[in-house]
C-alpha positions as a Markdown table, in Angstrom:
| # | Residue | x | y | z |
|---|---|---|---|---|
| 1 | Unk | -1.2 | -2.1 | 5.7 |
| 2 | Unk | -2.2 | 0.6 | 3.8 |
| 3 | Unk | 0.6 | 2.8 | 2.2 |
| 4 | Unk | 0.6 | 6.7 | 1.7 |
| 5 | Unk | 3.3 | 8.4 | 0.5 |
| 6 | Unk | 6.4 | 8.1 | -2.2 |
| 7 | Unk | 7.3 | 4.4 | -2.9 |
| 8 | Unk | 9.8 | 3.4 | -6.3 |
| 9 | Unk | 12.3 | 0.0 | -6.7 |
| 10 | Unk | 15.7 | 0.1 | -6.3 |
| 11 | Unk | 17.1 | -2.5 | -7.4 |
| 12 | Unk | 14.1 | -5.1 | -8.1 |
| 13 | Unk | 12.6 | -4.4 | -4.6 |
| 14 | Unk | 9.9 | -1.6 | -3.8 |
| 15 | Unk | 10.9 | 1.2 | -0.8 |
| 16 | Unk | 10.0 | 4.1 | 0.5 |
| 17 | Unk | 11.2 | 7.3 | -0.7 |
| 18 | Unk | 12.2 | 10.3 | 1.5 |
| 19 | Unk | 14.2 | 13.7 | 1.3 |
| 20 | Unk | 16.7 | 15.1 | 3.8 |
| 21 | Unk | 17.0 | 18.6 | 4.7 |
| 22 | Unk | 20.1 | 18.1 | 2.9 |
| 23 | Unk | 17.8 | 16.9 | -0.4 |
| 24 | Unk | 20.0 | 14.0 | -0.6 |
| 25 | Unk | 17.6 | 11.1 | -1.4 |
| 26 | Unk | 17.5 | 8.1 | 0.7 |
| 27 | Unk | 15.0 | 5.1 | 0.6 |
| 28 | Unk | 13.6 | 3.5 | 3.3 |
| 29 | Unk | 12.2 | 0.5 | 5.8 |
| 30 | Unk | 11.6 | -1.2 | 8.5 |
| 31 | Unk | 11.8 | -5.0 | 7.0 |
| 32 | Unk | 15.6 | -6.3 | 7.9 |
| 33 | Unk | 14.6 | -8.9 | 4.2 |
| 34 | Unk | 15.3 | -5.8 | 2.6 |
| 35 | Unk | 18.8 | -4.2 | 3.9 |
| 36 | Unk | 22.4 | -4.9 | 3.4 |
| 37 | Unk | 25.0 | -3.5 | 5.3 |
| 38 | Unk | 25.3 | -0.4 | 3.3 |
| 39 | Unk | 22.2 | 0.8 | 5.3 |
| 40 | Unk | 22.0 | 2.6 | 8.7 |
| 41 | Unk | 19.6 | 2.4 | 11.0 |
| 42 | Unk | 20.5 | 6.5 | 12.8 |
| 43 | Unk | 18.1 | 6.5 | 15.4 |
| 44 | Unk | 18.1 | 3.2 | 16.6 |
| 45 | Unk | 14.3 | 2.6 | 15.7 |
| 46 | Unk | 14.4 | -0.2 | 13.5 |
| 47 | Unk | 13.7 | 2.0 | 10.7 |
| 48 | Unk | 16.7 | 1.6 | 7.8 |
| 49 | Unk | 17.9 | 3.9 | 5.5 |
| 50 | Unk | 20.1 | 4.6 | 2.8 |
| 51 | Unk | 20.9 | 7.5 | 0.5 |
| 52 | Unk | 20.5 | 6.8 | -3.2 |
| 53 | Unk | 21.2 | 8.7 | -7.0 |
| 54 | Unk | 17.5 | 9.3 | -8.1 |
| 55 | Unk | 19.1 | 7.7 | -11.5 |
| 56 | Unk | 18.7 | 4.6 | -9.6 |
| 57 | Unk | 14.9 | 4.4 | -9.0 |
| 58 | Unk | 11.7 | 3.6 | -11.4 |
| 59 | Unk | 8.4 | 3.3 | -11.3 |
| 60 | Unk | 8.0 | 5.9 | -8.9 |
| 61 | Unk | 4.5 | 7.0 | -7.4 |
| 62 | Unk | 3.4 | 9.3 | -5.6 |
| 63 | Unk | -0.2 | 7.2 | -3.0 |
| 64 | Unk | -2.2 | 9.1 | -1.7 |
| 65 | Unk | -4.9 | 7.1 | 0.5 |
| 66 | Unk | -8.2 | 8.3 | 2.0 |
| 67 | Unk | -11.1 | 7.3 | 3.0 |
| 68 | Unk | -15.2 | 7.3 | 2.4 |
| 69 | Unk | -17.4 | 7.9 | 4.7 |
| 70 | Unk | -21.0 | 7.8 | 4.3 |
| 71 | Unk | -19.8 | 10.1 | 0.9 |
| 72 | Unk | -17.6 | 12.1 | 2.9 |
| 73 | Unk | -14.0 | 12.2 | 2.9 |
| 74 | Unk | -11.4 | 11.4 | 5.7 |
| 75 | Unk | -7.6 | 10.9 | 5.8 |
| 76 | Unk | -7.1 | 8.0 | 6.5 |
| 77 | Unk | -3.9 | 7.7 | 9.5 |
| 78 | Unk | -3.1 | 4.4 | 10.8 |
| 79 | Unk | -4.4 | 0.9 | 10.6 |
| 80 | Unk | -6.1 | -1.9 | 13.2 |
| 81 | Unk | -7.0 | -5.0 | 13.0 |
| 82 | Unk | -10.9 | -4.1 | 12.1 |
| 83 | Unk | -10.3 | -0.4 | 12.4 |
| 84 | Unk | -8.8 | 2.7 | 10.4 |
| 85 | Unk | -8.0 | 5.4 | 12.6 |
| 86 | Unk | -9.6 | 8.7 | 10.5 |
| 87 | Unk | -9.4 | 12.5 | 11.1 |
| 88 | Unk | -11.0 | 15.4 | 9.1 |
| 89 | Unk | -10.4 | 19.0 | 9.9 |
| 90 | Unk | -14.0 | 20.2 | 9.1 |
| 91 | Unk | -16.7 | 20.7 | 11.5 |
| 92 | Unk | -19.3 | 19.4 | 9.3 |
| 93 | Unk | -18.0 | 15.9 | 8.4 |
| 94 | Unk | -16.9 | 15.3 | 12.2 |
| 95 | Unk | -19.9 | 16.1 | 13.6 |
| 96 | Unk | -22.0 | 14.2 | 11.1 |
| 97 | Unk | -19.8 | 10.8 | 11.5 |
| 98 | Unk | -19.7 | 11.7 | 15.3 |
| 99 | Unk | -16.1 | 12.0 | 15.2 |
| 100 | Unk | -14.4 | 13.2 | 19.0 |
| 101 | Unk | -12.6 | 16.5 | 18.2 |
| 102 | Unk | -9.0 | 16.2 | 19.6 |
| 103 | Unk | -8.4 | 19.7 | 18.8 |
| 104 | Unk | -10.2 | 23.5 | 17.9 |
| 105 | Unk | -10.0 | 22.2 | 14.1 |
| 106 | Unk | -9.2 | 18.9 | 14.5 |
| 107 | Unk | -12.0 | 15.0 | 14.7 |
| 108 | Unk | -9.8 | 12.3 | 15.1 |
| 109 | Unk | -11.3 | 8.2 | 15.3 |
| 110 | Unk | -11.1 | 4.5 | 14.9 |
| 111 | Unk | -14.1 | 3.5 | 12.2 |
| 112 | Unk | -14.8 | -0.5 | 11.7 |
| 113 | Unk | -12.8 | -1.1 | 7.9 |
| 114 | Unk | -16.1 | -2.5 | 6.8 |
| 115 | Unk | -17.6 | 1.3 | 7.1 |
| 116 | Unk | -15.1 | 2.8 | 5.1 |
| 117 | Unk | -14.4 | 2.8 | 1.1 |
| 118 | Unk | -10.7 | 3.0 | 0.5 |
| 119 | Unk | -9.5 | 5.4 | -2.3 |
| 120 | Unk | -6.2 | 5.5 | -3.7 |
| 121 | Unk | -5.0 | 8.0 | -6.3 |
| 122 | Unk | -1.2 | 7.6 | -7.8 |
| 123 | Unk | 0.9 | 9.4 | -9.4 |
| 124 | Unk | 4.0 | 9.0 | -11.0 |
| 125 | Unk | 7.1 | 10.5 | -10.0 |
| 126 | Unk | 10.3 | 11.0 | -12.1 |
| 127 | Unk | 13.2 | 10.6 | -9.4 |
| 128 | Unk | 14.9 | 13.1 | -11.5 |
| 129 | Unk | 12.4 | 16.0 | -9.7 |
| 130 | Unk | 12.8 | 14.0 | -6.2 |
């Protein structure tokens, strides 16, 4: 499973971290094994969240994931068993990779994993800066 976004550790377990419109820091997960009665599924979507104090978080990182295909940089959006869904806003890259054009400036398609080199950039984040 590909990871992209902000992650950190809360009480010994890694969670994805988000900030809501009221600037509340929340940890989120879809894994029921990581939750207790203090988590909520606000939208009945299977995504559980809990408001936390940034001082309770450690080892926070921002993960940016992208792929290289034939030397061209593309976004990685989704993952299937043997493929990645990739996207680009570049006409030249979209055409070079034979990606279908889905919008005025978006090329999007599924590419075999064997053709994609994943690059993961991790940047340490101070939780109090969230």
